[in-house]
PyMOL Python script that loads the backbone (N, CA, C, O; Angstrom):
from pymol import cmd

cmd.read_pdbstr("""\
ATOM      1  N   MET A   1     -48.910 -30.625 113.316  1.00  0.00           N
ATOM      2  CA  MET A   1     -49.856 -31.288 113.059  1.00  0.00           C
ATOM      3  C   MET A   1     -51.102 -30.444 112.943  1.00  0.00           C
ATOM      4  O   MET A   1     -51.280 -29.550 113.771  1.00  0.00           O
ATOM      5  N   CYS A   2     -51.853 -30.627 112.118  1.00  0.00           N
ATOM      6  CA  CYS A   2     -53.428 -29.784 112.377  1.00  0.00           C
ATOM      7  C   CYS A   2     -54.423 -30.643 111.336  1.00  0.00           C
ATOM      8  O   CYS A   2     -54.111 -31.437 110.448  1.00  0.00           O
ATOM      9  N   GLY A   3     -55.527 -30.256 111.711  1.00  0.00           N
ATOM     10  CA  GLY A   3     -56.749 -30.763 110.845  1.00  0.00           C
ATOM     11  C   GLY A   3     -57.502 -29.877 109.855  1.00  0.00           C
ATOM     12  O   GLY A   3     -57.800 -28.776 110.318  1.00  0.00           O
ATOM     13  N   GLN A   4     -57.809 -30.069 108.825  1.00  0.00           N
ATOM     14  CA  GLN A   4     -58.509 -29.228 107.893  1.00  0.00           C
ATOM     15  C   GLN A   4     -59.866 -29.680 107.529  1.00  0.00           C
ATOM     16  O   GLN A   4     -59.884 -30.821 107.067  1.00  0.00           O
ATOM     17  N   ILE A   5     -60.977 -29.101 107.612  1.00  0.00           N
ATOM     18  CA  ILE A   5     -62.291 -29.667 107.123  1.00  0.00           C
ATOM     19  C   ILE A   5     -62.245 -29.442 105.876  1.00  0.00           C
ATOM     20  O   ILE A   5     -61.968 -28.356 105.367  1.00  0.00           O
ATOM     21  N   THR A   6     -62.581 -30.703 105.161  1.00  0.00           N
ATOM     22  CA  THR A   6     -62.690 -30.873 103.606  1.00  0.00           C
ATOM     23  C   THR A   6     -63.915 -30.866 103.007  1.00  0.00           C
ATOM     24  O   THR A   6     -64.208 -30.367 101.920  1.00  0.00           O
ATOM     25  N   LYS A   7     -64.939 -31.720 104.137  1.00  0.00           N
ATOM     26  CA  LYS A   7     -66.275 -31.885 103.584  1.00  0.00           C
ATOM     27  C   LYS A   7     -67.440 -31.649 104.921  1.00  0.00           C
ATOM     28  O   LYS A   7     -67.184 -31.947 106.088  1.00  0.00           O
ATOM     29  N   VAL A   8     -68.498 -31.166 104.536  1.00  0.00           N
ATOM     30  CA  VAL A   8     -69.473 -31.196 105.607  1.00  0.00           C
ATOM     31  C   VAL A   8     -70.549 -31.870 105.024  1.00  0.00           C
ATOM     32  O   VAL A   8     -70.966 -31.491 103.929  1.00  0.00           O
ATOM     33  N   ASP A   9     -71.117 -32.933 105.675  1.00  0.00           N
ATOM     34  CA  ASP A   9     -72.309 -33.401 105.361  1.00  0.00           C
ATOM     35  C   ASP A   9     -73.414 -33.233 106.115  1.00  0.00           C
ATOM     36  O   ASP A   9     -73.602 -33.880 107.145  1.00  0.00           O
ATOM     37  N   ASP A  10     -74.134 -32.456 105.714  1.00  0.00           N
ATOM     38  CA  ASP A  10     -75.263 -31.679 106.449  1.00  0.00           C
ATOM     39  C   ASP A  10     -76.282 -33.027 106.731  1.00  0.00           C
ATOM     40  O   ASP A  10     -76.736 -33.134 107.870  1.00  0.00           O
ATOM     41  N   PHE A  11     -76.569 -33.840 105.924  1.00  0.00           N
ATOM     42  CA  PHE A  11     -77.385 -34.893 106.068  1.00  0.00           C
ATOM     43  C   PHE A  11     -77.075 -35.966 107.222  1.00  0.00           C
ATOM     44  O   PHE A  11     -77.886 -36.459 108.006  1.00  0.00           O
ATOM     45  N   LYS A  12     -75.627 -36.213 107.122  1.00  0.00           N
ATOM     46  CA  LYS A  12     -75.263 -37.289 108.341  1.00  0.00           C
ATOM     47  C   LYS A  12     -74.727 -36.382 109.464  1.00  0.00           C
ATOM     48  O   LYS A  12     -74.243 -36.948 110.444  1.00  0.00           O
ATOM     49  N   HIS A  13     -74.761 -34.977 109.428  1.00  0.00           N
ATOM     50  CA  HIS A  13     -74.215 -34.189 110.459  1.00  0.00           C
ATOM     51  C   HIS A  13     -72.855 -34.506 110.895  1.00  0.00           C
ATOM     52  O   HIS A  13     -72.620 -34.415 112.100  1.00  0.00           O
ATOM     53  N   THR A  14     -71.789 -34.919 109.978  1.00  0.00           N
ATOM     54  CA  THR A  14     -70.671 -35.190 109.916  1.00  0.00           C
ATOM     55  C   THR A  14     -69.631 -33.999 109.310  1.00  0.00           C
ATOM     56  O   THR A  14     -70.063 -33.019 108.703  1.00  0.00           O
ATOM     57  N   VAL A  15     -68.401 -34.201 109.531  1.00  0.00           N
ATOM     58  CA  VAL A  15     -67.414 -33.579 108.866  1.00  0.00           C
ATOM     59  C   VAL A  15     -66.201 -34.320 108.527  1.00  0.00           C
ATOM     60  O   VAL A  15     -65.734 -35.048 109.403  1.00  0.00           O
ATOM     61  N   THR A  16     -65.624 -34.252 107.406  1.00  0.00           N
ATOM     62  CA  THR A  16     -64.273 -34.896 107.247  1.00  0.00           C
ATOM     63  C   THR A  16     -63.287 -34.097 107.352  1.00  0.00           C
ATOM     64  O   THR A  16     -63.307 -32.959 106.884  1.00  0.00           O
ATOM     65  N   VAL A  17     -62.300 -34.605 107.985  1.00  0.00           N
ATOM     66  CA  VAL A  17     -61.175 -33.847 108.206  1.00  0.00           C
ATOM     67  C   VAL A  17     -60.003 -34.423 107.707  1.00  0.00           C
ATOM     68  O   VAL A  17     -59.842 -35.637 107.827  1.00  0.00           O
ATOM     69  N   LYS A  18     -59.133 -33.697 107.145  1.00  0.00           N
ATOM     70  CA  LYS A  18     -57.800 -34.041 106.677  1.00  0.00           C
ATOM     71  C   LYS A  18     -56.653 -33.746 107.498  1.00  0.00           C
ATOM     72  O   LYS A  18     -56.334 -32.572 107.681  1.00  0.00           O
ATOM     73  N   ILE A  19     -56.015 -34.675 108.000  1.00  0.00           N
ATOM     74  CA  ILE A  19     -54.762 -34.335 109.015  1.00  0.00           C
ATOM     75  C   ILE A  19     -53.432 -33.928 108.235  1.00  0.00           C
ATOM     76  O   ILE A  19     -52.912 -34.724 107.453  1.00  0.00           O
ATOM     77  N   HIS A  20     -52.990 -32.883 108.432  1.00  0.00           N
ATOM     78  CA  HIS A  20     -51.784 -32.556 107.778  1.00  0.00           C
ATOM     79  C   HIS A  20     -50.564 -32.606 108.855  1.00  0.00           C
ATOM     80  O   HIS A  20     -50.677 -32.191 110.008  1.00  0.00           O
ATOM     81  N   ASP A  21     -49.535 -33.102 108.379  1.00  0.00           N
ATOM     82  CA  ASP A  21     -48.245 -33.561 109.100  1.00  0.00           C
ATOM     83  C   ASP A  21     -47.137 -33.060 108.284  1.00  0.00           C
ATOM     84  O   ASP A  21     -46.598 -33.979 107.668  1.00  0.00           O
ATOM     85  N   PRO A  22     -46.671 -32.026 108.095  1.00  0.00           N
ATOM     86  CA  PRO A  22     -45.691 -31.569 106.804  1.00  0.00           C
ATOM     87  C   PRO A  22     -44.528 -31.878 107.567  1.00  0.00           C
ATOM     88  O   PRO A  22     -43.518 -32.185 106.934  1.00  0.00           O
ATOM     89  N   PHE A  23     -44.483 -31.854 108.818  1.00  0.00           N
ATOM     90  CA  PHE A  23     -42.899 -32.165 109.486  1.00  0.00           C
ATOM     91  C   PHE A  23     -42.728 -33.382 110.211  1.00  0.00           C
ATOM     92  O   PHE A  23     -41.724 -33.604 110.887  1.00  0.00           O
ATOM     93  N   GLY A  24     -43.754 -34.235 110.078  1.00  0.00           N
ATOM     94  CA  GLY A  24     -43.563 -35.724 110.207  1.00  0.00           C
ATOM     95  C   GLY A  24     -43.789 -35.880 111.675  1.00  0.00           C
ATOM     96  O   GLY A  24     -43.483 -37.004 112.073  1.00  0.00           O
ATOM     97  N   TRP A  25     -44.212 -35.117 112.534  1.00  0.00           N
ATOM     98  CA  TRP A  25     -44.548 -35.140 114.033  1.00  0.00           C
ATOM     99  C   TRP A  25     -45.241 -36.530 114.230  1.00  0.00           C
ATOM    100  O   TRP A  25     -44.884 -37.240 115.170  1.00  0.00           O
ATOM    101  N   SER A  26     -46.177 -36.916 113.408  1.00  0.00           N
ATOM    102  CA  SER A  26     -46.901 -38.103 113.850  1.00  0.00           C
ATOM    103  C   SER A  26     -46.071 -39.368 114.212  1.00  0.00           C
ATOM    104  O   SER A  26     -46.619 -40.338 114.736  1.00  0.00           O
ATOM    105  N   LEU A  27     -44.875 -39.347 113.956  1.00  0.00           N
ATOM    106  CA  LEU A  27     -43.769 -40.660 114.319  1.00  0.00           C
ATOM    107  C   LEU A  27     -43.578 -40.774 115.647  1.00  0.00           C
ATOM    108  O   LEU A  27     -43.259 -41.869 116.110  1.00  0.00           O
ATOM    109  N   PHE A  28     -43.766 -39.521 116.570  1.00  0.00           N
ATOM    110  CA  PHE A  28     -43.874 -39.582 117.835  1.00  0.00           C
ATOM    111  C   PHE A  28     -45.195 -39.842 118.632  1.00  0.00           C
ATOM    112  O   PHE A  28     -45.205 -39.907 119.861  1.00  0.00           O
ATOM    113  N   PHE A  29     -46.134 -39.963 117.973  1.00  0.00           N
ATOM    114  CA  PHE A  29     -47.485 -40.187 118.572  1.00  0.00           C
ATOM    115  C   PHE A  29     -48.347 -41.347 117.759  1.00  0.00           C
ATOM    116  O   PHE A  29     -48.995 -41.054 116.755  1.00  0.00           O
ATOM    117  N   GLU A  30     -48.305 -42.338 118.152  1.00  0.00           N
ATOM    118  CA  GLU A  30     -48.782 -43.610 117.739  1.00  0.00           C
ATOM    119  C   GLU A  30     -50.192 -43.504 117.620  1.00  0.00           C
ATOM    120  O   GLU A  30     -50.648 -44.030 116.604  1.00  0.00           O
ATOM    121  N   ASN A  31     -51.104 -42.897 118.483  1.00  0.00           N
ATOM    122  CA  ASN A  31     -52.566 -42.954 118.353  1.00  0.00           C
ATOM    123  C   ASN A  31     -53.161 -41.737 117.687  1.00  0.00           C
ATOM    124  O   ASN A  31     -54.372 -41.579 117.837  1.00  0.00           O
ATOM    125  N   VAL A  32     -52.432 -40.779 116.913  1.00  0.00           N
ATOM    126  CA  VAL A  32     -52.704 -39.577 116.275  1.00  0.00           C
ATOM    127  C   VAL A  32     -53.378 -40.235 115.004  1.00  0.00           C
ATOM    128  O   VAL A  32     -52.742 -41.054 114.341  1.00  0.00           O
ATOM    129  N   PRO A  33     -54.564 -39.901 114.696  1.00  0.00           N
ATOM    130  CA  PRO A  33     -55.091 -40.490 113.321  1.00  0.00           C
ATOM    131  C   PRO A  33     -54.195 -39.655 112.112  1.00  0.00           C
ATOM    132  O   PRO A  33     -53.556 -38.606 112.198  1.00  0.00           O
ATOM    133  N   LYS A  34     -54.410 -40.515 111.027  1.00  0.00           N
ATOM    134  CA  LYS A  34     -53.764 -40.154 109.968  1.00  0.00           C
ATOM    135  C   LYS A  34     -54.777 -40.213 108.699  1.00  0.00           C
ATOM    136  O   LYS A  34     -55.716 -41.002 108.594  1.00  0.00           O
ATOM    137  N   GLY A  35     -54.369 -39.139 107.679  1.00  0.00           N
ATOM    138  CA  GLY A  35     -55.372 -39.245 106.585  1.00  0.00           C
ATOM    139  C   GLY A  35     -56.699 -38.405 106.613  1.00  0.00           C
ATOM    140  O   GLY A  35     -56.698 -37.257 107.059  1.00  0.00           O
ATOM    141  N   LEU A  36     -57.852 -39.020 106.116  1.00  0.00           N
ATOM    142  CA  LEU A  36     -59.065 -38.387 106.075  1.00  0.00           C
ATOM    143  C   LEU A  36     -59.753 -39.152 107.295  1.00  0.00           C
ATOM    144  O   LEU A  36     -59.758 -40.382 107.353  1.00  0.00           O
ATOM    145  N   ILE A  37     -60.289 -38.400 108.189  1.00  0.00           N
ATOM    146  CA  ILE A  37     -61.165 -39.002 109.165  1.00  0.00           C
ATOM    147  C   ILE A  37     -62.629 -38.103 109.291  1.00  0.00           C
ATOM    148  O   ILE A  37     -62.772 -36.898 109.083  1.00  0.00           O
ATOM    149  N   GLU A  38     -63.657 -39.102 109.700  1.00  0.00           N
ATOM    150  CA  GLU A  38     -64.864 -38.487 109.826  1.00  0.00           C
ATOM    151  C   GLU A  38     -65.269 -38.304 111.193  1.00  0.00           C
ATOM    152  O   GLU A  38     -65.228 -39.243 111.988  1.00  0.00           O
ATOM    153  N   PHE A  39     -65.678 -37.091 111.534  1.00  0.00           N
ATOM    154  CA  PHE A  39     -66.197 -36.813 113.057  1.00  0.00           C
ATOM    155  C   PHE A  39     -67.599 -36.350 112.939  1.00  0.00           C
ATOM    156  O   PHE A  39     -68.109 -35.832 111.946  1.00  0.00           O
ATOM    157  N   PRO A  40     -68.171 -36.610 114.110  1.00  0.00           N
ATOM    158  CA  PRO A  40     -69.717 -35.810 114.297  1.00  0.00           C
ATOM    159  C   PRO A  40     -69.289 -34.201 114.054  1.00  0.00           C
ATOM    160  O   PRO A  40     -68.202 -33.703 114.347  1.00  0.00           O
ATOM    161  N   LEU A  41     -70.278 -33.619 113.525  1.00  0.00           N
ATOM    162  CA  LEU A  41     -70.167 -32.204 113.360  1.00  0.00           C
ATOM    163  C   LEU A  41     -70.210 -31.580 114.843  1.00  0.00           C
ATOM    164  O   LEU A  41     -69.368 -30.714 115.082  1.00  0.00           O
ATOM    165  N   ASP A  42     -70.999 -31.892 115.734  1.00  0.00           N
ATOM    166  CA  ASP A  42     -70.760 -31.225 117.080  1.00  0.00           C
ATOM    167  C   ASP A  42     -69.606 -31.547 117.851  1.00  0.00           C
ATOM    168  O   ASP A  42     -69.519 -31.078 118.986  1.00  0.00           O
ATOM    169  N   SER A  43     -68.760 -32.238 117.424  1.00  0.00           N
ATOM    170  CA  SER A  43     -67.456 -32.795 118.308  1.00  0.00           C
ATOM    171  C   SER A  43     -66.271 -31.990 117.720  1.00  0.00           C
ATOM    172  O   SER A  43     -65.153 -32.169 118.202  1.00  0.00           O
ATOM    173  N   VAL A  44     -66.464 -31.063 116.644  1.00  0.00           N
ATOM    174  CA  VAL A  44     -65.153 -30.369 116.255  1.00  0.00           C
ATOM    175  C   VAL A  44     -65.433 -29.026 116.368  1.00  0.00           C
ATOM    176  O   VAL A  44     -66.551 -28.578 116.114  1.00  0.00           O
ATOM    177  N   GLU A  45     -64.302 -28.197 116.808  1.00  0.00           N
ATOM    178  CA  GLU A  45     -64.497 -26.684 116.730  1.00  0.00           C
ATOM    179  C   GLU A  45     -63.242 -26.040 116.062  1.00  0.00           C
ATOM    180  O   GLU A  45     -62.154 -26.598 115.928  1.00  0.00           O
ATOM    181  N   HIS A  46     -63.567 -24.775 115.665  1.00  0.00           N
ATOM    182  CA  HIS A  46     -62.321 -24.286 114.878  1.00  0.00           C
ATOM    183  C   HIS A  46     -61.205 -23.845 115.872  1.00  0.00           C
ATOM    184  O   HIS A  46     -61.647 -23.171 116.802  1.00  0.00           O
ATOM    185  N   CYS A  47     -60.080 -24.032 115.890  1.00  0.00           N
ATOM    186  CA  CYS A  47     -58.998 -23.687 116.586  1.00  0.00           C
ATOM    187  C   CYS A  47     -57.901 -22.954 115.762  1.00  0.00           C
ATOM    188  O   CYS A  47     -57.618 -23.143 114.579  1.00  0.00           O
ATOM    189  N   GLY A  48     -57.369 -22.116 116.597  1.00  0.00           N
ATOM    190  CA  GLY A  48     -55.953 -21.291 115.806  1.00  0.00           C
ATOM    191  C   GLY A  48     -54.712 -21.894 116.156  1.00  0.00           C
ATOM    192  O   GLY A  48     -54.535 -22.775 116.998  1.00  0.00           O
ATOM    193  N   LEU A  49     -53.858 -21.329 115.419  1.00  0.00           N
ATOM    194  CA  LEU A  49     -52.605 -21.790 115.130  1.00  0.00           C
ATOM    195  C   LEU A  49     -51.606 -20.718 116.174  1.00  0.00           C
ATOM    196  O   LEU A  49     -51.894 -19.521 116.154  1.00  0.00           O
ATOM    197  N   PHE A  50     -50.757 -21.062 116.827  1.00  0.00           N
ATOM    198  CA  PHE A  50     -49.930 -20.393 117.516  1.00  0.00           C
ATOM    199  C   PHE A  50     -48.730 -19.416 116.645  1.00  0.00           C
ATOM    200  O   PHE A  50     -47.981 -19.872 115.781  1.00  0.00           O
ATOM    201  N   ILE A  51     -48.760 -18.121 117.062  1.00  0.00           N
ATOM    202  CA  ILE A  51     -48.003 -17.162 116.384  1.00  0.00           C
ATOM    203  C   ILE A  51     -46.408 -17.728 116.795  1.00  0.00           C
ATOM    204  O   ILE A  51     -46.062 -18.146 117.900  1.00  0.00           O
ATOM    205  N   GLY A  52     -45.636 -17.615 115.665  1.00  0.00           N
ATOM    206  CA  GLY A  52     -44.179 -18.186 115.738  1.00  0.00           C
ATOM    207  C   GLY A  52     -44.380 -19.527 115.207  1.00  0.00           C
ATOM    208  O   GLY A  52     -43.330 -20.144 115.029  1.00  0.00           O
ATOM    209  N   SER A  53     -45.584 -20.212 114.872  1.00  0.00           N
ATOM    210  CA  SER A  53     -45.416 -21.626 114.534  1.00  0.00           C
ATOM    211  C   SER A  53     -44.842 -21.559 112.985  1.00  0.00           C
ATOM    212  O   SER A  53     -44.915 -20.563 112.266  1.00  0.00           O
ATOM    213  N   GLU A  54     -44.338 -22.656 112.673  1.00  0.00           N
ATOM    214  CA  GLU A  54     -43.853 -22.861 111.178  1.00  0.00           C
ATOM    215  C   GLU A  54     -45.029 -23.698 110.811  1.00  0.00           C
ATOM    216  O   GLU A  54     -45.635 -24.539 111.475  1.00  0.00           O
ATOM    217  N   VAL A  55     -45.244 -23.185 109.361  1.00  0.00           N
ATOM    218  CA  VAL A  55     -46.417 -23.849 108.463  1.00  0.00           C
ATOM    219  C   VAL A  55     -45.723 -24.101 107.061  1.00  0.00           C
ATOM    220  O   VAL A  55     -44.705 -23.521 106.686  1.00  0.00           O
ATOM    221  N   VAL A  56     -46.340 -24.935 106.433  1.00  0.00           N
ATOM    222  CA  VAL A  56     -45.934 -25.097 104.987  1.00  0.00           C
ATOM    223  C   VAL A  56     -47.072 -24.168 104.147  1.00  0.00           C
ATOM    224  O   VAL A  56     -48.258 -24.480 104.256  1.00  0.00           O
ATOM    225  N   TYR A  57     -46.725 -23.156 103.408  1.00  0.00           N
ATOM    226  CA  TYR A  57     -47.619 -22.674 102.412  1.00  0.00           C
ATOM    227  C   TYR A  57     -47.014 -22.408 101.116  1.00  0.00           C
ATOM    228  O   TYR A  57     -45.983 -21.750 100.976  1.00  0.00           O
ATOM    229  N   LYS A  58     -47.809 -23.038  99.990  1.00  0.00           N
ATOM    230  CA  LYS A  58     -47.264 -23.237  98.732  1.00  0.00           C
ATOM    231  C   LYS A  58     -46.015 -23.824  98.702  1.00  0.00           C
ATOM    232  O   LYS A  58     -45.153 -23.338  97.970  1.00  0.00           O
ATOM    233  N   ARG A  59     -45.775 -24.825  99.402  1.00  0.00           N
ATOM    234  CA  ARG A  59     -44.590 -25.741  99.293  1.00  0.00           C
ATOM    235  C   ARG A  59     -43.169 -25.000  99.970  1.00  0.00           C
ATOM    236  O   ARG A  59     -42.038 -25.385  99.675  1.00  0.00           O
ATOM    237  N   LYS A  60     -43.425 -23.959 100.851  1.00  0.00           N
ATOM    238  CA  LYS A  60     -42.506 -23.102 101.537  1.00  0.00           C
ATOM    239  C   LYS A  60     -42.765 -23.265 103.059  1.00  0.00           C
ATOM    240  O   LYS A  60     -43.850 -23.243 103.639  1.00  0.00           O
ATOM    241  N   VAL A  61     -41.481 -23.439 103.590  1.00  0.00           N
ATOM    242  CA  VAL A  61     -41.879 -23.172 105.164  1.00  0.00           C
ATOM    243  C   VAL A  61     -42.035 -21.908 105.576  1.00  0.00           C
ATOM    244  O   VAL A  61     -41.167 -21.128 105.185  1.00  0.00           O
ATOM    245  N   CYS A  62     -43.052 -21.393 106.381  1.00  0.00           N
ATOM    246  CA  CYS A  62     -43.131 -19.852 106.695  1.00  0.00           C
ATOM    247  C   CYS A  62     -43.463 -19.993 108.129  1.00  0.00           C
ATOM    248  O   CYS A  62     -43.702 -21.069 108.675  1.00  0.00           O
ATOM    249  N   THR A  63     -43.460 -18.606 108.814  1.00  0.00           N
ATOM    250  CA  THR A  63     -43.652 -18.276 110.088  1.00  0.00           C
ATOM    251  C   THR A  63     -45.004 -17.653 110.180  1.00  0.00           C
ATOM    252  O   THR A  63     -45.392 -16.840 109.341  1.00  0.00           O
ATOM    253  N   ILE A  64     -45.595 -17.968 111.023  1.00  0.00           N
ATOM    254  CA  ILE A  64     -46.992 -17.435 111.463  1.00  0.00           C
ATOM    255  C   ILE A  64     -46.787 -16.087 112.175  1.00  0.00           C
ATOM    256  O   ILE A  64     -46.511 -16.142 113.373  1.00  0.00           O
ATOM    257  N   LEU A  65     -46.894 -14.800 111.542  1.00  0.00           N
ATOM    258  CA  LEU A  65     -46.610 -13.647 112.157  1.00  0.00           C
ATOM    259  C   LEU A  65     -47.771 -13.217 113.258  1.00  0.00           C
ATOM    260  O   LEU A  65     -47.574 -12.901 114.431  1.00  0.00           O
ATOM    261  N   SER A  66     -49.001 -13.289 112.575  1.00  0.00           N
ATOM    262  CA  SER A  66     -50.159 -12.697 113.206  1.00  0.00           C
ATOM    263  C   SER A  66     -51.389 -13.543 112.687  1.00  0.00           C
ATOM    264  O   SER A  66     -51.420 -14.088 111.584  1.00  0.00           O
ATOM    265  N   GLY A  67     -52.363 -13.579 113.598  1.00  0.00           N
ATOM    266  CA  GLY A  67     -53.712 -14.260 113.118  1.00  0.00           C
ATOM    267  C   GLY A  67     -54.866 -13.297 113.683  1.00  0.00           C
ATOM    268  O   GLY A  67     -54.702 -12.341 114.441  1.00  0.00           O
ATOM    269  N   GLN A  68     -56.048 -13.760 113.152  1.00  0.00           N
ATOM    270  CA  GLN A  68     -57.427 -13.117 113.448  1.00  0.00           C
ATOM    271  C   GLN A  68     -58.654 -14.044 113.256  1.00  0.00           C
ATOM    272  O   GLN A  68     -58.867 -14.669 112.217  1.00  0.00           O
ATOM    273  N   LYS A  69     -59.319 -14.070 114.188  1.00  0.00           N
ATOM    274  CA  LYS A  69     -60.625 -14.898 114.022  1.00  0.00           C
ATOM    275  C   LYS A  69     -61.543 -14.065 113.255  1.00  0.00           C
ATOM    276  O   LYS A  69     -61.745 -12.915 113.643  1.00  0.00           O
ATOM    277  N   LEU A  70     -62.161 -14.541 112.139  1.00  0.00           N
ATOM    278  CA  LEU A  70     -63.253 -13.769 111.405  1.00  0.00           C
ATOM    279  C   LEU A  70     -64.566 -14.349 111.795  1.00  0.00           C
ATOM    280  O   LEU A  70     -64.787 -15.407 112.383  1.00  0.00           O
ATOM    281  N   ASP A  71     -65.531 -13.301 111.280  1.00  0.00           N
ATOM    282  CA  ASP A  71     -66.806 -13.458 111.762  1.00  0.00           C
ATOM    283  C   ASP A  71     -67.312 -14.841 111.544  1.00  0.00           C
ATOM    284  O   ASP A  71     -68.170 -15.270 112.315  1.00  0.00           O
ATOM    285  N   ASP A  72     -66.821 -15.658 110.470  1.00  0.00           N
ATOM    286  CA  ASP A  72     -67.532 -16.909 110.102  1.00  0.00           C
ATOM    287  C   ASP A  72     -67.066 -17.872 111.028  1.00  0.00           C
ATOM    288  O   ASP A  72     -67.556 -19.001 110.977  1.00  0.00           O
ATOM    289  N   GLY A  73     -66.041 -17.557 112.017  1.00  0.00           N
ATOM    290  CA  GLY A  73     -65.407 -18.616 112.978  1.00  0.00           C
ATOM    291  C   GLY A  73     -64.227 -19.104 112.322  1.00  0.00           C
ATOM    292  O   GLY A  73     -63.636 -19.873 113.079  1.00  0.00           O
ATOM    293  N   PHE A  74     -63.572 -18.948 111.077  1.00  0.00           N
ATOM    294  CA  PHE A  74     -62.294 -19.294 110.551  1.00  0.00           C
ATOM    295  C   PHE A  74     -61.317 -18.389 110.976  1.00  0.00           C
ATOM    296  O   PHE A  74     -61.674 -17.365 111.558  1.00  0.00           O
ATOM    297  N   TYR A  75     -59.820 -18.682 110.713  1.00  0.00           N
ATOM    298  CA  TYR A  75     -59.107 -17.814 111.152  1.00  0.00           C
ATOM    299  C   TYR A  75     -58.142 -17.439 109.722  1.00  0.00           C
ATOM    300  O   TYR A  75     -58.014 -18.229 108.786  1.00  0.00           O
ATOM    301  N   ALA A  76     -57.541 -16.139 109.779  1.00  0.00           N
ATOM    302  CA  ALA A  76     -56.857 -15.771 108.825  1.00  0.00           C
ATOM    303  C   ALA A  76     -55.305 -15.395 109.564  1.00  0.00           C
ATOM    304  O   ALA A  76     -55.170 -14.924 110.693  1.00  0.00           O
ATOM    305  N   TYR A  77     -54.289 -15.711 108.681  1.00  0.00           N
ATOM    306  CA  TYR A  77     -53.077 -15.651 109.222  1.00  0.00           C
ATOM    307  C   TYR A  77     -52.079 -14.692 108.130  1.00  0.00           C
ATOM    308  O   TYR A  77     -52.179 -14.747 106.904  1.00  0.00           O
ATOM    309  N   TYR A  78     -51.171 -13.870 108.840  1.00  0.00           N
ATOM    310  CA  TYR A  78     -50.312 -13.629 108.001  1.00  0.00           C
ATOM    311  C   TYR A  78     -48.917 -14.231 108.425  1.00  0.00           C
ATOM    312  O   TYR A  78     -48.417 -14.257 109.549  1.00  0.00           O
ATOM    313  N   VAL A  79     -48.384 -14.744 107.143  1.00  0.00           N
ATOM    314  CA  VAL A  79     -47.133 -15.582 107.427  1.00  0.00           C
ATOM    315  C   VAL A  79     -45.885 -15.072 106.404  1.00  0.00           C
ATOM    316  O   VAL A  79     -46.101 -14.510 105.330  1.00  0.00           O
ATOM    317  N   GLN A  80     -44.639 -15.352 106.899  1.00  0.00           N
ATOM    318  CA  GLN A  80     -43.589 -14.872 106.267  1.00  0.00           C
ATOM    319  C   GLN A  80     -42.607 -16.063 106.049  1.00  0.00           C
ATOM    320  O   GLN A  80     -41.534 -15.882 105.474  1.00  0.00           O
TER     321      GLN A  80
END
""", "prot")
cmd.dss("prot")
cmd.show_as("cartoon", "prot")
cmd.util.cbc("prot")
cmd.orient("prot")
């Protein structure tokens, strides 16, 4: 599971986060939010994914081989 920022509202100082759960892990965690959730801008931070994690990219399951934090705070990954 991971969250993706889909919208930044500079007026309200909030971000909208889409929760992705491609492998159905939320079945094991009742309190994990689902769908689109709005958070205060100062309560979220960029985080990285673990090397070796499985992710879905273009509808295929891939493995993260390496990652790098970019100057803008986002992360770029090499997957196979």
